[in-house]
C-alpha positions in Angstrom: -19.4 -0.4 20.4 -21.1 2.3 18.3 -21.3 2.0 14.5 -21.3 5.3 12.5 -22.4 5.7 8.9 -21.2 7.7 5.9 -18.1 9.1 7.7 -15.6 11.3 5.7 -12.3 9.5 5.7 -10.4 12.6 4.9 -11.0 13.6 8.5 -9.2 10.5 9.7 -6.2 10.4 7.4 -3.3 12.8 7.3 -3.4 13.5 3.5 -7.0 14.9 4.0 -8.3 13.5 0.8 -10.8 10.8 -0.3 -14.4 9.8 0.0 -16.5 8.4 2.9 -16.6 5.1 4.8 -19.9 3.4 4.6 -19.5 2.4 8.3 -16.9 3.2 11.0 -16.3 2.0 14.5 -13.7 1.8 17.2 -12.4 -1.2 19.0 -10.6 -1.2 22.4 -10.4 -5.0 23.1 -9.5 -8.1 21.1 -13.1 -9.4 21.8 -14.5 -6.3 20.1 -12.2 -7.0 17.1 -13.7 -10.5 16.8 -17.2 -9.2 17.2 -17.0 -6.6 14.5 -15.3 -8.9 12.1 -17.8 -11.7 12.6 -20.7 -9.2 12.1 -19.0 -7.9 8.9 -18.5 -11.4 7.6 -22.1 -12.3 8.1 -23.1 -9.3 6.0 -20.3 -9.8 3.4 -18.9 -6.4 4.3 -15.2 -5.7 3.7 -13.2 -4.6 6.7 -10.3 -2.1 6.8 -8.2 -1.6 10.0 -7.2 2.0 10.5 -4.5 3.2 12.9 -3.4 6.8 12.9 -4.3 7.3 9.3 -0.8 8.6 8.5 0.1 5.9 6.0 -3.2 5.5 4.1 -4.5 7.1 0.9 -8.3 7.0 0.3 -9.8 7.0 -3.2 -12.5 9.4 -4.1 -15.2 6.7 -4.1 -14.5 6.0 -0.4 -14.8 2.6 1.3 -17.9 0.5 0.8 -17.4 -1.5 4.0 -16.5 -0.9 7.6 -13.5 1.0 8.7 -12.3 -0.2 12.2 -10.2 2.2 14.2 -7.9 0.1 16.4 -7.6 1.7 19.8 -6.5 -1.4 21.9 -4.3 -0.1 24.7 -1.5 -1.7 26.7 2.2 -1.4 27.6 3.4 -4.3 29.8 6.8 -5.7 30.6 6.6 -9.5 30.0 10.3 -10.3 30.7 13.2 -8.5 32.3 16.7 -10.1 31.8 20.1 -8.7 32.8 20.7 -7.4 29.3 17.3 -7.0 27.7 13.6 -6.2 28.4 10.6 -7.6 26.5 7.5 -5.5 26.2 4.0 -6.2 25.0 2.3 -3.1 23.4 -1.3 -2.8 22.5 -1.9 -2.3 18.8 -3.8 1.0 19.4 -1.1 2.7 21.3 0.5 5.7 19.8 3.8 4.5 18.3 6.0 7.5 19.3 4.5 7.6 22.8 5.6 3.9 23.1 9.1 4.7 21.8 9.4 7.6 24.3 8.5 5.2 27.2 11.2 2.7 26.1 13.8 5.5 25.8 12.9 6.7 29.3 13.6 3.1 30.5 17.0 3.5 28.8 16.3 0.7 26.4 17.8 0.6 22.9 16.3 -0.9 19.7 13.6 1.5 18.5 14.9 4.9 19.5 15.8 5.8 15.9 12.2 5.2 15.0 11.1 8.2 17.1 8.5 10.7 15.8 7.0 8.3 13.3 3.3 8.9 13.3 0.8 6.1 13.7 0.0 3.2 16.0 2.0 0.3 17.3 -0.2 -2.2 15.5 0.5 -0.6 12.2 4.3 -0.8 12.6 4.7 -4.4 11.4 2.3 -4.0 8.5 4.9 -2.0 6.4 7.9 -3.0 8.5 8.3 0.6 9.7 11.8 1.8 9.9 14.1 4.8 10.0 17.7 5.7 10.3 19.0 2.2 10.3 16.4 0.5 12.5 13.2 -1.3 11.6 10.5 -3.1 13.5 11.6 -6.4 12.2 14.8 -6.1 14.2 13.0 -5.8 17.5 9.8 -7.7 17.0 9.6 -11.0 18.9 6.0 -11.9 18.0 2.6 -10.4 17.6 -1.0 -11.4 18.5 -3.7 -11.1 15.9 -7.2 -12.1 15.1 -7.3 -14.4 12.0 -10.4 -13.4 10.0 -10.0 -16.5 7.9 -10.2 -19.0 10.7 -12.1 -16.8 13.3 -9.5 -17.3 16.0 -6.7 -15.5 17.8 -3.2 -16.5 16.9 0.5 -15.7 17.7 2.8 -15.0 14.8 6.6 -15.0 15.4 8.7 -12.4 13.7 9.9 -15.0 11.2 6.3 -15.7 10.2 5.7 -12.1 9.1 7.7 -12.1 5.9 9.5 -8.9 6.6 11.4 -7.1 3.9 12.0 -3.5 3.1 8.8 -1.6 4.0 6.8 -4.8 3.5 5.3 -7.8 5.2 2.7 -10.5 4.7 0.2 -8.0 6.1 0.4 -5.8 3.0 1.2 -8.5 0.5 0.3 -12.2 0.5 -2.0 -12.0 3.5 -3.4 -8.5 3.2 -6.6 -8.1 5.1 -6.5 -11.5 6.8 -5.1 -10.5 10.2 -6.1 -7.8 12.7 -3.1 -7.2 14.9 -4.1 -6.7 18.5 -0.6 -6.4 20.2 3.1 -6.6 19.4 5.9 -7.9 21.6 9.3 -6.4 21.2 12.7 -7.1 22.8 14.9 -4.1 23.6 18.4 -4.0 25.0 20.1 -2.3 28.0 23.4 -1.7 26.2 24.1 1.8 25.0 23.8 2.5 21.2 27.2 2.3 19.5 28.6 3.5 16.1 28.4 3.1 13.2 25.2 5.2 13.0 23.1 5.9 10.0 24.7 8.7 8.0 22.2 11.4 8.8 22.5 10.7 12.6 26.3 10.6 12.4 26.4 13.9 10.5 24.1 15.4 13.3 26.5 14.2 16.0 29.5 15.5 14.1 27.9 18.9 13.7 27.0 19.1 17.4 30.2 17.5 18.7 28.2 14.7 20.3 30.4 11.8 21.4 28.2 10.3 24.2 25.5 8.0 23.0 22.3 7.0 24.8 18.8 6.1 23.6 17.7 9.6 24.6 20.4 11.3 22.7 19.6 9.2 19.6 15.9 10.0 20.0 16.6 13.8 20.4 18.8 13.8 17.3 16.2 11.9 15.2 13.3 14.2 16.3 15.4 17.2 15.4 16.4 15.8 12.0 12.8 14.8 11.2 11.6 18.2 12.3 13.9 19.8 9.7 13.0 17.6 6.8 9.5 16.2 7.4 6.4 18.4 7.8 4.2 17.6 10.8 1.1 15.8 9.4 -0.9 17.3 12.3 -0.3 20.7 10.7 0.5 20.1 7.0 -1.5 17.4 5.2 1.0 14.6 4.1 1.8 11.0 4.7 5.5 11.4 5.4 7.6 9.6 2.8 5.2 9.0 -0.1 7.6 6.9 -2.0 9.8 3.9 -1.0 13.5 4.2 -1.6 14.4 2.4 -4.8 16.2 -1.0 -4.7 18.5 -1.8 -7.6 20.8 -4.8 -8.5 24.5 -4.2 -8.7 24.5 -4.4 -12.5 21.8 -1.7 -12.6 23.9 0.5 -10.4 26.9 0.0 -12.5 25.0 1.2 -15.6 23.6 4.2 -13.6 27.0 5.2 -12.4 28.3 5.5 -16.0 25.8 8.4 -16.5 25.4 9.6 -12.9 28.8 9.0 -11.1 27.6 10.9 -8.0 24.4 8.8 -7.4 24.1 8.2 -3.7 23.6 4.5 -2.6 23.4 2.3 0.5 24.9 -1.2 0.2 22.3 -3.7 1.4 25.0 -6.4 1.6 23.1 -8.8 -0.6 24.1 -7.7 -4.1 21.5 -5.0 -4.0 21.7 -1.3 -3.3 19.2 1.3 -1.9 19.0 4.5 -4.0 17.4 7.5 -2.2 14.2 8.1 -4.2 14.2 11.7 -3.0 17.5 12.2 -5.0 15.9 10.6 -8.1 12.9 12.9 -7.8 15.1 15.9 -7.3 17.2 15.1 -10.3 14.1 14.7 -12.3 13.3 18.4 -11.5 10.4 18.0 -9.1 11.7 19.2 -5.8 9.8 22.3 -4.7 7.3 22.0 -7.6 3.5 21.9 -7.3 1.6 19.5 -9.5 -2.2 19.2 -9.4 -2.3 20.8 -6.0 0.3 18.5 -4.6 3.6 20.1 -3.5 6.9 18.2 -3.6 8.5 19.2 -0.3 11.3 21.8 -0.6 13.4 20.0 2.0 12.7 16.4 1.1 11.4 15.3 -2.3 10.1 12.0 -0.9 7.3 14.0 0.7 4.1 15.1 -1.1 2.1 17.8 0.6 -1.5 18.4 -0.1 -1.3 22.1 -0.7 -4.6 22.6 -2.7 -5.6 19.2 -4.1 -9.3 18.5 -3.9 -9.4 14.8 -4.7 -7.6 11.5 -4.8 -7.5 12.0 -8.6 -5.3 15.1 -8.1 -2.9 13.1 -6.0 -2.8 10.2 -8.4 -2.1 12.6 -11.3 0.9 14.1 -9.4 2.2 10.7 -8.3 2.0 9.2 -11.8 3.7 12.2 -13.4 6.6 11.9 -10.9 6.9 8.2 -11.3 6.8 8.4 -15.0 9.6 11.0 -15.1 11.8 9.0 -12.8 11.2 5.9 -14.9 12.1 7.7 -18.1 15.2 9.3 -16.7 16.7 6.5 -14.7 14.9 3.3 -15.8 13.8 2.8 -12.2 10.2 2.2 -11.3 9.6 3.8 -7.9 6.8 2.6 -5.6 4.2 4.4 -3.5 4.7 3.8 0.3 1.2 4.5 1.8 -1.5 1.8 1.6 -4.5 2.7 -0.6 -8.2 1.9 -0.1 
């Protein structure tokens, strides 16, 4: 296991901004995770686990610790029942490649999360989701190294504190666990309506009435291609802001002034409001601020067009958040993690 020093993190994150990591290494086994974490603890070094770098923002001062790139492989069927298959996936596996394999097995449960960049181990951290599916729906359990107790543990899905784009891994227990594998349960039944609105619209436009995991995957990839720039080509982190969540009384007030405000009923007295719509109504869609371009097709996405620093990104972000707050009395949140 090689340790590298003074590594530019902009080369390992898709926004292409930020300073250097004091140290960086790669791990390919759980034992290597334990070894590097023990060594870091003995030197009082902070540790940050990096997957694909597509959901991480790096500050200009960089990271004064060790960045560990998780590359633990694995894709194993652990149970095969008449109606379902349970699969254990190494945390370092490419997420979309894993989704593709499950779709080729004609399994349903994560096909709508196709084309999301990053690694399998990162999926539970922010409870990755798209088009009506999220990892919390499929996750059975995960294996992780507990840095606090220096041992490997298994966490059941219920232990992960999943909520909208959140979990214990980025809230109450941030930094404590290093996920080494995830175990998911997928189903052999065909996907059935009702589908998420964007998918249903795609099916209607293309007169699709037969539904399989592959057909869902193909639709999602095409939809994402048209509304989300490829981070491999255009520096961005996908959706930069979480969709807003409002109480029913807040929505009632908003509808008095904005009767056409789009919403998604969360069935718990709260409603999801598309933050892209809020940003667009605030006049930012297609605009460039401090070198950051608000995507012409999806105002949730900030593209690094000519920004030179994290400070540029922060200035653009804060300007957008402030304008949305002033116009709608809604405080929107950044989605990517920040180090």
